[in-house]
mmCIF file of the N, C-alpha and C atoms, coordinates in Angstrom:
data_MODEL
# 
_entry.id   MODEL 
# 
loop_
_atom_site.group_PDB 
_atom_site.id 
_atom_site.type_symbol 
_atom_site.label_atom_id 
_atom_site.label_alt_id 
_atom_site.label_comp_id 
_atom_site.label_asym_id 
_atom_site.label_entity_id 
_atom_site.label_seq_id 
_atom_site.pdbx_PDB_ins_code 
_atom_site.Cartn_x 
_atom_site.Cartn_y 
_atom_site.Cartn_z 
_atom_site.occupancy 
_atom_site.B_iso_or_equiv 
_atom_site.pdbx_formal_charge 
_atom_site.auth_seq_id 
_atom_site.auth_comp_id 
_atom_site.auth_asym_id 
_atom_site.auth_atom_id 
_atom_site.pdbx_PDB_model_num 
ATOM 1   N N  . MET A 1 1  ? 6.017   3.579  6.905   1.00 0.00 ? 1  MET A N  1 
ATOM 2   C CA . MET A 1 1  ? 7.037   2.969  6.107   1.00 0.00 ? 1  MET A CA 1 
ATOM 3   C C  . MET A 1 1  ? 6.575   2.782  4.665   1.00 0.00 ? 1  MET A C  1 
ATOM 4   N N  . ALA A 1 2  ? 5.297   2.479  4.511   1.00 0.00 ? 2  ALA A N  1 
ATOM 5   C CA . ALA A 1 2  ? 4.793   2.267  3.150   1.00 0.00 ? 2  ALA A CA 1 
ATOM 6   C C  . ALA A 1 2  ? 4.888   3.549  2.329   1.00 0.00 ? 2  ALA A C  1 
ATOM 7   N N  . LEU A 1 3  ? 4.752   4.689  2.977   1.00 0.00 ? 3  LEU A N  1 
ATOM 8   C CA . LEU A 1 3  ? 4.879   5.955  2.251   1.00 0.00 ? 3  LEU A CA 1 
ATOM 9   C C  . LEU A 1 3  ? 6.312   6.208  1.796   1.00 0.00 ? 3  LEU A C  1 
ATOM 10  N N  . LEU A 1 4  ? 7.276   5.660  2.513   1.00 0.00 ? 4  LEU A N  1 
ATOM 11  C CA . LEU A 1 4  ? 8.673   5.810  2.124   1.00 0.00 ? 4  LEU A CA 1 
ATOM 12  C C  . LEU A 1 4  ? 9.023   4.959  0.907   1.00 0.00 ? 4  LEU A C  1 
ATOM 13  N N  . ALA A 1 5  ? 8.116   4.095  0.480   1.00 0.00 ? 5  ALA A N  1 
ATOM 14  C CA . ALA A 1 5  ? 8.349   3.253  -0.694  1.00 0.00 ? 5  ALA A CA 1 
ATOM 15  C C  . ALA A 1 5  ? 8.102   4.010  -1.985  1.00 0.00 ? 5  ALA A C  1 
ATOM 16  N N  . TYR A 1 6  ? 7.746   5.272  -1.901  1.00 0.00 ? 6  TYR A N  1 
ATOM 17  C CA . TYR A 1 6  ? 7.471   6.052  -3.109  1.00 0.00 ? 6  TYR A CA 1 
ATOM 18  C C  . TYR A 1 6  ? 8.638   6.078  -4.091  1.00 0.00 ? 6  TYR A C  1 
ATOM 19  N N  . PRO A 1 7  ? 9.886   6.277  -3.624  1.00 0.00 ? 7  PRO A N  1 
ATOM 20  C CA . PRO A 1 7  ? 10.994  6.265  -4.593  1.00 0.00 ? 7  PRO A CA 1 
ATOM 21  C C  . PRO A 1 7  ? 11.132  4.926  -5.326  1.00 0.00 ? 7  PRO A C  1 
ATOM 22  N N  . ALA A 1 8  ? 10.912  3.830  -4.622  1.00 0.00 ? 8  ALA A N  1 
ATOM 23  C CA . ALA A 1 8  ? 11.006  2.514  -5.260  1.00 0.00 ? 8  ALA A CA 1 
ATOM 24  C C  . ALA A 1 8  ? 9.903   2.336  -6.298  1.00 0.00 ? 8  ALA A C  1 
ATOM 25  N N  . ALA A 1 9  ? 8.722   2.819  -5.989  1.00 0.00 ? 9  ALA A N  1 
ATOM 26  C CA . ALA A 1 9  ? 7.621   2.726  -6.950  1.00 0.00 ? 9  ALA A CA 1 
ATOM 27  C C  . ALA A 1 9  ? 7.864   3.660  -8.125  1.00 0.00 ? 9  ALA A C  1 
ATOM 28  N N  . ARG A 1 10 ? 8.439   4.796  -7.862  1.00 0.00 ? 10 ARG A N  1 
ATOM 29  C CA . ARG A 1 10 ? 8.725   5.767  -8.923  1.00 0.00 ? 10 ARG A CA 1 
ATOM 30  C C  . ARG A 1 10 ? 9.762   5.220  -9.906  1.00 0.00 ? 10 ARG A C  1 
ATOM 31  N N  . ARG A 1 11 ? 10.765  4.528  -9.367  1.00 0.00 ? 11 ARG A N  1 
ATOM 32  C CA . ARG A 1 11 ? 11.785  3.917  -10.218 1.00 0.00 ? 11 ARG A CA 1 
ATOM 33  C C  . ARG A 1 11 ? 11.254  2.686  -10.941 1.00 0.00 ? 11 ARG A C  1 
ATOM 34  N N  . GLY A 1 12 ? 10.200  2.085  -10.413 1.00 0.00 ? 12 GLY A N  1 
ATOM 35  C CA . GLY A 1 12 ? 9.667   0.868  -11.015 1.00 0.00 ? 12 GLY A CA 1 
ATOM 36  C C  . GLY A 1 12 ? 10.450  -0.365 -10.625 1.00 0.00 ? 12 GLY A C  1 
ATOM 37  N N  . SER A 1 13 ? 11.112  -0.322 -9.478  1.00 0.00 ? 13 SER A N  1 
ATOM 38  C CA . SER A 1 13 ? 11.924  -1.458 -9.064  1.00 0.00 ? 13 SER A CA 1 
ATOM 39  C C  . SER A 1 13 ? 11.067  -2.529 -8.409  1.00 0.00 ? 13 SER A C  1 
ATOM 40  N N  . GLY A 1 14 ? 11.303  -3.759 -8.792  1.00 0.00 ? 14 GLY A N  1 
ATOM 41  C CA . GLY A 1 14 ? 10.576  -4.885 -8.217  1.00 0.00 ? 14 GLY A CA 1 
ATOM 42  C C  . GLY A 1 14 ? 9.092   -4.830 -8.507  1.00 0.00 ? 14 GLY A C  1 
ATOM 43  N N  . ILE A 1 15 ? 8.321   -5.160 -7.508  1.00 0.00 ? 15 ILE A N  1 
ATOM 44  C CA . ILE A 1 15 ? 6.870   -5.178 -7.668  1.00 0.00 ? 15 ILE A CA 1 
ATOM 45  C C  . ILE A 1 15 ? 6.201   -4.001 -6.967  1.00 0.00 ? 15 ILE A C  1 
ATOM 46  N N  . ALA A 1 16 ? 6.966   -2.981 -6.662  1.00 0.00 ? 16 ALA A N  1 
ATOM 47  C CA . ALA A 1 16 ? 6.435   -1.842 -5.917  1.00 0.00 ? 16 ALA A CA 1 
ATOM 48  C C  . ALA A 1 16 ? 5.309   -1.142 -6.686  1.00 0.00 ? 16 ALA A C  1 
ATOM 49  N N  . VAL A 1 17 ? 5.452   -1.015 -7.990  1.00 0.00 ? 17 VAL A N  1 
ATOM 50  C CA . VAL A 1 17 ? 4.420   -0.335 -8.786  1.00 0.00 ? 17 VAL A CA 1 
ATOM 51  C C  . VAL A 1 17 ? 3.107   -1.105 -8.727  1.00 0.00 ? 17 VAL A C  1 
ATOM 52  N N  . GLU A 1 18 ? 3.187   -2.424 -8.856  1.00 0.00 ? 18 GLU A N  1 
ATOM 53  C CA . GLU A 1 18 ? 1.982   -3.244 -8.813  1.00 0.00 ? 18 GLU A CA 1 
ATOM 54  C C  . GLU A 1 18 ? 1.325   -3.214 -7.436  1.00 0.00 ? 18 GLU A C  1 
ATOM 55  N N  . LEU A 1 19 ? 2.134   -3.192 -6.393  1.00 0.00 ? 19 LEU A N  1 
ATOM 56  C CA . LEU A 1 19 ? 1.583   -3.124 -5.042  1.00 0.00 ? 19 LEU A CA 1 
ATOM 57  C C  . LEU A 1 19 ? 0.858   -1.807 -4.806  1.00 0.00 ? 19 LEU A C  1 
ATOM 58  N N  . VAL A 1 20 ? 1.465   -0.716 -5.238  1.00 0.00 ? 20 VAL A N  1 
ATOM 59  C CA . VAL A 1 20 ? 0.831   0.597  -5.080  1.00 0.00 ? 20 VAL A CA 1 
ATOM 60  C C  . VAL A 1 20 ? -0.455  0.661  -5.899  1.00 0.00 ? 20 VAL A C  1 
ATOM 61  N N  . ALA A 1 21 ? -0.406  0.163  -7.135  1.00 0.00 ? 21 ALA A N  1 
ATOM 62  C CA . ALA A 1 21 ? -1.598  0.177  -7.979  1.00 0.00 ? 21 ALA A CA 1 
ATOM 63  C C  . ALA A 1 21 ? -2.715  -0.663 -7.361  1.00 0.00 ? 21 ALA A C  1 
ATOM 64  N N  . GLY A 1 22 ? -2.369  -1.805 -6.822  1.00 0.00 ? 22 GLY A N  1 
ATOM 65  C CA . GLY A 1 22 ? -3.372  -2.646 -6.170  1.00 0.00 ? 22 GLY A CA 1 
ATOM 66  C C  . GLY A 1 22 ? -3.999  -1.975 -4.963  1.00 0.00 ? 22 GLY A C  1 
ATOM 67  N N  . LEU A 1 23 ? -3.177  -1.317 -4.162  1.00 0.00 ? 23 LEU A N  1 
ATOM 68  C CA . LEU A 1 23 ? -3.701  -0.595 -2.998  1.00 0.00 ? 23 LEU A CA 1 
ATOM 69  C C  . LEU A 1 23 ? -4.630  0.533  -3.415  1.00 0.00 ? 23 LEU A C  1 
ATOM 70  N N  . VAL A 1 24 ? -4.177  1.341  -4.352  1.00 0.00 ? 24 VAL A N  1 
ATOM 71  C CA . VAL A 1 24 ? -4.954  2.519  -4.754  1.00 0.00 ? 24 VAL A CA 1 
ATOM 72  C C  . VAL A 1 24 ? -6.264  2.109  -5.424  1.00 0.00 ? 24 VAL A C  1 
ATOM 73  N N  . LEU A 1 25 ? -6.198  1.173  -6.351  1.00 0.00 ? 25 LEU A N  1 
ATOM 74  C CA . LEU A 1 25 ? -7.411  0.762  -7.061  1.00 0.00 ? 25 LEU A CA 1 
ATOM 75  C C  . LEU A 1 25 ? -8.428  0.104  -6.129  1.00 0.00 ? 25 LEU A C  1 
ATOM 76  N N  . THR A 1 26 ? -7.940  -0.725 -5.204  1.00 0.00 ? 26 THR A N  1 
ATOM 77  C CA . THR A 1 26 ? -8.857  -1.365 -4.260  1.00 0.00 ? 26 THR A CA 1 
ATOM 78  C C  . THR A 1 26 ? -9.484  -0.347 -3.324  1.00 0.00 ? 26 THR A C  1 
ATOM 79  N N  . LEU A 1 27 ? -8.684  0.591  -2.832  1.00 0.00 ? 27 LEU A N  1 
ATOM 80  C CA . LEU A 1 27 ? -9.239  1.621  -1.950  1.00 0.00 ? 27 LEU A CA 1 
ATOM 81  C C  . LEU A 1 27 ? -10.269 2.479  -2.670  1.00 0.00 ? 27 LEU A C  1 
ATOM 82  N N  . LEU A 1 28 ? -9.977  2.861  -3.909  1.00 0.00 ? 28 LEU A N  1 
ATOM 83  C CA . LEU A 1 28 ? -10.949 3.650  -4.671  1.00 0.00 ? 28 LEU A CA 1 
ATOM 84  C C  . LEU A 1 28 ? -12.252 2.880  -4.886  1.00 0.00 ? 28 LEU A C  1 
ATOM 85  N N  . ALA A 1 29 ? -12.136 1.630  -5.252  1.00 0.00 ? 29 ALA A N  1 
ATOM 86  C CA . ALA A 1 29 ? -13.335 0.817  -5.480  1.00 0.00 ? 29 ALA A CA 1 
ATOM 87  C C  . ALA A 1 29 ? -14.140 0.648  -4.195  1.00 0.00 ? 29 ALA A C  1 
ATOM 88  N N  . MET A 1 30 ? -13.455 0.381  -3.093  1.00 0.00 ? 30 MET A N  1 
ATOM 89  C CA . MET A 1 30 ? -14.170 0.161  -1.836  1.00 0.00 ? 30 MET A CA 1 
ATOM 90  C C  . MET A 1 30 ? -14.834 1.437  -1.334  1.00 0.00 ? 30 MET A C  1 
ATOM 91  N N  . PHE A 1 31 ? -14.177 2.559  -1.486  1.00 0.00 ? 31 PHE A N  1 
ATOM 92  C CA . PHE A 1 31 ? -14.764 3.794  -0.995  1.00 0.00 ? 31 PHE A CA 1 
ATOM 93  C C  . PHE A 1 31 ? -15.902 4.296  -1.880  1.00 0.00 ? 31 PHE A C  1 
ATOM 94  N N  . MET A 1 32 ? -15.933 3.862  -3.133  1.00 0.00 ? 32 MET A N  1 
ATOM 95  C CA . MET A 1 32 ? -17.070 4.221  -3.997  1.00 0.00 ? 32 MET A CA 1 
ATOM 96  C C  . MET A 1 32 ? -18.219 3.246  -3.830  1.00 0.00 ? 32 MET A C  1 
ATOM 97  N N  . LEU A 1 33 ? -17.918 1.960  -3.702  1.00 0.00 ? 33 LEU A N  1 
ATOM 98  C CA . LEU A 1 33 ? -18.970 0.957  -3.632  1.00 0.00 ? 33 LEU A CA 1 
ATOM 99  C C  . LEU A 1 33 ? -19.559 0.803  -2.240  1.00 0.00 ? 33 LEU A C  1 
ATOM 100 N N  . LEU A 1 34 ? -18.740 1.012  -1.230  1.00 0.00 ? 34 LEU A N  1 
ATOM 101 C CA . LEU A 1 34 ? -19.187 0.842  0.151   1.00 0.00 ? 34 LEU A CA 1 
ATOM 102 C C  . LEU A 1 34 ? -18.980 2.136  0.933   1.00 0.00 ? 34 LEU A C  1 
ATOM 103 N N  . PRO A 1 35 ? -19.768 3.174  0.643   1.00 0.00 ? 35 PRO A N  1 
ATOM 104 C CA . PRO A 1 35 ? -19.490 4.472  1.266   1.00 0.00 ? 35 PRO A CA 1 
ATOM 105 C C  . PRO A 1 35 ? -19.692 4.496  2.775   1.00 0.00 ? 35 PRO A C  1 
ATOM 106 N N  . TYR A 1 36 ? -20.635 3.724  3.288   1.00 0.00 ? 36 TYR A N  1 
ATOM 107 C CA . TYR A 1 36 ? -20.862 3.766  4.730   1.00 0.00 ? 36 TYR A CA 1 
ATOM 108 C C  . TYR A 1 36 ? -21.123 2.354  5.234   1.00 0.00 ? 36 TYR A C  1 
ATOM 109 N N  . GLN A 1 37 ? -20.219 1.857  6.011   1.00 0.00 ? 37 GLN A N  1 
ATOM 110 C CA . GLN A 1 37 ? -20.358 0.499  6.535   1.00 0.00 ? 37 GLN A CA 1 
ATOM 111 C C  . GLN A 1 37 ? -20.356 0.493  8.064   1.00 0.00 ? 37 GLN A C  1 
ATOM 112 N N  . GLY A 1 38 ? -20.869 1.543  8.659   1.00 0.00 ? 38 GLY A N  1 
ATOM 113 C CA . GLY A 1 38 ? -20.921 1.609  10.115  1.00 0.00 ? 38 GLY A CA 1 
ATOM 114 C C  . GLY A 1 38 ? -21.825 0.554  10.719  1.00 0.00 ? 38 GLY A C  1 
ATOM 115 N N  . HIS A 1 39 ? -22.904 0.244  10.037  1.00 0.00 ? 39 HIS A N  1 
ATOM 116 C CA . HIS A 1 39 ? -23.826 -0.792 10.486  1.00 0.00 ? 39 HIS A CA 1 
ATOM 117 C C  . HIS A 1 39 ? -23.743 -1.928 9.482   1.00 0.00 ? 39 HIS A C  1 
ATOM 118 N N  . GLY A 1 40 ? -23.332 -3.067 9.934   1.00 0.00 ? 40 GLY A N  1 
ATOM 119 C CA . GLY A 1 40 ? -23.263 -4.191 9.011   1.00 0.00 ? 40 GLY A CA 1 
ATOM 120 C C  . GLY A 1 40 ? -21.899 -4.830 8.981   1.00 0.00 ? 40 GLY A C  1 
ATOM 121 N N  . TRP A 1 41 ? -21.368 -5.003 7.797   1.00 0.00 ? 41 TRP A N  1 
ATOM 122 C CA . TRP A 1 41 ? -20.167 -5.803 7.615   1.00 0.00 ? 41 TRP A CA 1 
ATOM 123 C C  . TRP A 1 41 ? -18.874 -5.054 7.907   1.00 0.00 ? 41 TRP A C  1 
ATOM 124 N N  . GLY A 1 42 ? -18.875 -3.765 7.886   1.00 0.00 ? 42 GLY A N  1 
ATOM 125 C CA . GLY A 1 42 ? -17.646 -3.018 8.125   1.00 0.00 ? 42 GLY A CA 1 
ATOM 126 C C  . GLY A 1 42 ? -16.731 -3.072 6.922   1.00 0.00 ? 42 GLY A C  1 
ATOM 127 N N  . TYR A 1 43 ? -15.502 -2.758 7.130   1.00 0.00 ? 43 TYR A N  1 
ATOM 128 C CA . TYR A 1 43 ? -14.536 -2.735 6.037   1.00 0.00 ? 43 TYR A CA 1 
ATOM 129 C C  . TYR A 1 43 ? -13.685 -3.996 6.039   1.00 0.00 ? 43 TYR A C  1 
ATOM 130 N N  . ARG A 1 44 ? -14.317 -5.138 6.147   1.00 0.00 ? 44 ARG A N  1 
ATOM 131 C CA . ARG A 1 44 ? -13.584 -6.395 6.183   1.00 0.00 ? 44 ARG A CA 1 
ATOM 132 C C  . ARG A 1 44 ? -12.901 -6.694 4.866   1.00 0.00 ? 44 ARG A C  1 
ATOM 133 N N  . TYR A 1 45 ? -13.342 -6.109 3.789   1.00 0.00 ? 45 TYR A N  1 
ATOM 134 C CA . TYR A 1 45 ? -12.749 -6.375 2.482   1.00 0.00 ? 45 TYR A CA 1 
ATOM 135 C C  . TYR A 1 45 ? -11.402 -5.683 2.313   1.00 0.00 ? 45 TYR A C  1 
ATOM 136 N N  . LEU A 1 46 ? -11.071 -4.775 3.186   1.00 0.00 ? 46 LEU A N  1 
ATOM 137 C CA . LEU A 1 46 ? -9.789  -4.084 3.107   1.00 0.00 ? 46 LEU A CA 1 
ATOM 138 C C  . LEU A 1 46 ? -8.670  -4.847 3.807   1.00 0.00 ? 46 LEU A C  1 
ATOM 139 N N  . HIS A 1 47 ? -9.008  -5.917 4.533   1.00 0.00 ? 47 HIS A N  1 
ATOM 140 C CA . HIS A 1 47 ? -7.977  -6.680 5.224   1.00 0.00 ? 47 HIS A CA 1 
ATOM 141 C C  . HIS A 1 47 ? -7.020  -7.357 4.244   1.00 0.00 ? 47 HIS A C  1 
ATOM 142 N N  . GLY A 1 48 ? -7.439  -7.568 3.025   1.00 0.00 ? 48 GLY A N  1 
ATOM 143 C CA . GLY A 1 48 ? -6.563  -8.160 2.025   1.00 0.00 ? 48 GLY A CA 1 
ATOM 144 C C  . GLY A 1 48 ? -5.428  -7.247 1.609   1.00 0.00 ? 48 GLY A C  1 
ATOM 145 N N  . LEU A 1 49 ? -5.509  -5.993 1.978   1.00 0.00 ? 49 LEU A N  1 
ATOM 146 C CA . LEU A 1 49 ? -4.462  -5.031 1.617   1.00 0.00 ? 49 LEU A CA 1 
ATOM 147 C C  . LEU A 1 49 ? -3.314  -5.000 2.615   1.00 0.00 ? 49 LEU A C  1 
ATOM 148 N N  . ILE A 1 50 ? -3.457  -5.701 3.722   1.00 0.00 ? 50 ILE A N  1 
ATOM 149 C CA . ILE A 1 50 ? -2.418  -5.667 4.757   1.00 0.00 ? 50 ILE A CA 1 
ATOM 150 C C  . ILE A 1 50 ? -1.100  -6.210 4.215   1.00 0.00 ? 50 ILE A C  1 
ATOM 151 N N  . GLY A 1 51 ? -1.151  -7.281 3.446   1.00 0.00 ? 51 GLY A N  1 
ATOM 152 C CA . GLY A 1 51 ? 0.077   -7.854 2.884   1.00 0.00 ? 51 GLY A CA 1 
ATOM 153 C C  . GLY A 1 51 ? 0.776   -6.899 1.941   1.00 0.00 ? 51 GLY A C  1 
ATOM 154 N N  . SER A 1 52 ? 0.011   -6.238 1.074   1.00 0.00 ? 52 SER A N  1 
ATOM 155 C CA . SER A 1 52 ? 0.605   -5.273 0.146   1.00 0.00 ? 52 SER A CA 1 
ATOM 156 C C  . SER A 1 52 ? 1.216   -4.107 0.904   1.00 0.00 ? 52 SER A C  1 
ATOM 157 N N  . ALA A 1 53 ? 0.527   -3.630 1.927   1.00 0.00 ? 53 ALA A N  1 
ATOM 158 C CA . ALA A 1 53 ? 1.058   -2.521 2.721   1.00 0.00 ? 53 ALA A CA 1 
ATOM 159 C C  . ALA A 1 53 ? 2.330   -2.941 3.460   1.00 0.00 ? 53 ALA A C  1 
ATOM 160 N N  . ALA A 1 54 ? 2.376   -4.188 3.934   1.00 0.00 ? 54 ALA A N  1 
ATOM 161 C CA . ALA A 1 54 ? 3.579   -4.665 4.622   1.00 0.00 ? 54 ALA A CA 1 
ATOM 162 C C  . ALA A 1 54 ? 4.760   -4.775 3.661   1.00 0.00 ? 54 ALA A C  1 
ATOM 163 N N  . LEU A 1 55 ? 4.512   -5.266 2.446   1.00 0.00 ? 55 LEU A N  1 
ATOM 164 C CA . LEU A 1 55 ? 5.597   -5.344 1.470   1.00 0.00 ? 55 LEU A CA 1 
ATOM 165 C C  . LEU A 1 55 ? 6.089   -3.959 1.069   1.00 0.00 ? 55 LEU A C  1 
ATOM 166 N N  . LEU A 1 56 ? 5.170   -3.020 0.924   1.00 0.00 ? 56 LEU A N  1 
ATOM 167 C CA . LEU A 1 56 ? 5.584   -1.651 0.633   1.00 0.00 ? 56 LEU A CA 1 
ATOM 168 C C  . LEU A 1 56 ? 6.367   -1.061 1.802   1.00 0.00 ? 56 LEU A C  1 
ATOM 169 N N  . GLY A 1 57 ? 5.979   -1.428 3.016   1.00 0.00 ? 57 GLY A N  1 
ATOM 170 C CA . GLY A 1 57 ? 6.744   -1.003 4.185   1.00 0.00 ? 57 GLY A CA 1 
ATOM 171 C C  . GLY A 1 57 ? 8.161   -1.538 4.148   1.00 0.00 ? 57 GLY A C  1 
ATOM 172 N N  . GLY A 1 58 ? 8.335   -2.741 3.626   1.00 0.00 ? 58 GLY A N  1 
ATOM 173 C CA . GLY A 1 58 ? 9.677   -3.293 3.452   1.00 0.00 ? 58 GLY A CA 1 
ATOM 174 C C  . GLY A 1 58 ? 10.494  -2.491 2.455   1.00 0.00 ? 58 GLY A C  1 
ATOM 175 N N  . TYR A 1 59 ? 9.856   -2.100 1.353   1.00 0.00 ? 59 TYR A N  1 
ATOM 176 C CA . TYR A 1 59 ? 10.541  -1.230 0.396   1.00 0.00 ? 59 TYR A CA 1 
ATOM 177 C C  . TYR A 1 59 ? 10.905  0.104  1.047   1.00 0.00 ? 59 TYR A C  1 
ATOM 178 N N  . GLY A 1 60 ? 10.002  0.625  1.868   1.00 0.00 ? 60 GLY A N  1 
ATOM 179 C CA . GLY A 1 60 ? 10.288  1.875  2.576   1.00 0.00 ? 60 GLY A CA 1 
ATOM 180 C C  . GLY A 1 60 ? 11.446  1.731  3.543   1.00 0.00 ? 60 GLY A C  1 
ATOM 181 N N  . TRP A 1 61 ? 11.514  0.593  4.228   1.00 0.00 ? 61 TRP A N  1 
ATOM 182 C CA . TRP A 1 61 ? 12.612  0.352  5.159   1.00 0.00 ? 61 TRP A CA 1 
ATOM 183 C C  . TRP A 1 61 ? 13.941  0.283  4.412   1.00 0.00 ? 61 TRP A C  1 
ATOM 184 N N  . ILE A 1 62 ? 13.941  -0.382 3.271   1.00 0.00 ? 62 ILE A N  1 
ATOM 185 C CA . ILE A 1 62 ? 15.160  -0.457 2.467   1.00 0.00 ? 62 ILE A CA 1 
ATOM 186 C C  . ILE A 1 62 ? 15.580  0.944  2.016   1.00 0.00 ? 62 ILE A C  1 
ATOM 187 N N  . THR A 1 63 ? 14.611  1.757  1.605   1.00 0.00 ? 63 THR A N  1 
ATOM 188 C CA . THR A 1 63 ? 14.913  3.129  1.195   1.00 0.00 ? 63 THR A CA 1 
ATOM 189 C C  . THR A 1 63 ? 15.491  3.923  2.371   1.00 0.00 ? 63 THR A C  1 
ATOM 190 N N  . LEU A 1 64 ? 14.876  3.789  3.549   1.00 0.00 ? 64 LEU A N  1 
ATOM 191 C CA . LEU A 1 64 ? 15.330  4.527  4.730   1.00 0.00 ? 64 LEU A CA 1 
ATOM 192 C C  . LEU A 1 64 ? 16.729  4.099  5.162   1.00 0.00 ? 64 LEU A C  1 
ATOM 193 N N  . THR A 1 65 ? 16.974  2.810  5.240   1.00 0.00 ? 65 THR A N  1 
ATOM 194 C CA . THR A 1 65 ? 18.291  2.342  5.693   1.00 0.00 ? 65 THR A CA 1 
ATOM 195 C C  . THR A 1 65 ? 19.357  2.583  4.635   1.00 0.00 ? 65 THR A C  1 
ATOM 196 N N  . GLY A 1 66 ? 18.973  2.603  3.377   1.00 0.00 ? 66 GLY A N  1 
ATOM 197 C CA . GLY A 1 66 ? 19.944  2.921  2.323   1.00 0.00 ? 66 GLY A CA 1 
ATOM 198 C C  . GLY A 1 66 ? 20.410  4.355  2.426   1.00 0.00 ? 66 GLY A C  1 
ATOM 199 N N  . ARG A 1 67 ? 19.530  5.260  2.820   1.00 0.00 ? 67 ARG A N  1 
ATOM 200 C CA . ARG A 1 67 ? 19.907  6.662  2.981   1.00 0.00 ? 67 ARG A CA 1 
ATOM 201 C C  . ARG A 1 67 ? 20.791  6.855  4.199   1.00 0.00 ? 67 ARG A C  1 
ATOM 202 N N  . ILE A 1 68 ? 20.534  6.097  5.245   1.00 0.00 ? 68 ILE A N  1 
ATOM 203 C CA . ILE A 1 68 ? 21.316  6.248  6.469   1.00 0.00 ? 68 ILE A CA 1 
ATOM 204 C C  . ILE A 1 68 ? 22.733  5.704  6.266   1.00 0.00 ? 68 ILE A C  1 
ATOM 205 N N  . SER A 1 69 ? 22.848  4.558  5.613   1.00 0.00 ? 69 SER A N  1 
ATOM 206 C CA . SER A 1 69 ? 24.169  3.935  5.458   1.00 0.00 ? 69 SER A CA 1 
ATOM 207 C C  . SER A 1 69 ? 25.026  4.614  4.391   1.00 0.00 ? 69 SER A C  1 
ATOM 208 N N  . SER A 1 70 ? 24.412  5.430  3.550   1.00 0.00 ? 70 SER A N  1 
ATOM 209 C CA . SER A 1 70 ? 25.172  6.075  2.474   1.00 0.00 ? 70 SER A CA 1 
ATOM 210 C C  . SER A 1 70 ? 25.942  7.274  2.953   1.00 0.00 ? 70 SER A C  1 
# 
């Protein structure tokens, strides 16, 4: 569903652009700074992205249902 939020982010509606930017920048930083976390702490720092992904999923749902009802 979060991938379906692309049109909303492209239009710049609401906070979709900021959510996508936050997801992308955090993922890039984590994958560069913590390349291998198999032993140790794991990817616990990525749990903060769940809320952003859920909100983007909401934008995706709105996009999907808007296409169906039109």
